[in-house]
C-alpha positions as CSV (number, residue, x, y, z in Angstrom):
1,D,9.6,-47.9,-25.3
2,C,7.5,-44.8,-26.0
3,G,10.0,-42.2,-24.8
4,F,8.6,-41.4,-21.3
5,C,10.6,-41.9,-18.1
6,D,7.6,-43.6,-16.3
7,S,3.9,-43.9,-16.4
8,S,3.2,-40.8,-14.3
9,H,5.2,-38.7,-16.9
10,L,3.1,-40.3,-19.7
11,S,-0.1,-39.5,-17.8
12,R,0.9,-35.8,-17.2
13,M,1.8,-35.3,-20.8
14,F,-1.4,-37.1,-22.0
15,R,-3.6,-35.0,-19.7
16,R,-1.9,-31.8,-20.9
17,R,-2.5,-32.7,-24.6
18,F,-5.9,-34.4,-24.4
19,G,-7.5,-32.9,-21.2
20,C,-8.0,-36.2,-19.5
21,T,-5.9,-39.1,-18.2
22,P,-5.4,-42.3,-20.2
23,Q,-7.6,-44.1,-17.6
24,A,-10.4,-41.7,-18.0
25,L,-10.3,-42.1,-21.7
26,R,-10.4,-45.9,-21.4
27,Q,-13.4,-45.7,-19.0
28,E,-15.3,-43.4,-21.4
29,H,-14.6,-45.2,-24.6
30,G,-14.0,-48.8,-23.6
31,P,-11.0,-51.0,-23.9
32,A,-10.5,-50.5,-27.6
33,A,-9.6,-46.8,-27.2
């Protein structure tokens, strides 16, 4: 739905843009992030 082939592709692009994985961001900021 968001334009990525799979979750690993999303994670790679997220890490490239934000410097951390989506999981690391969730752990740092809680479930509302």
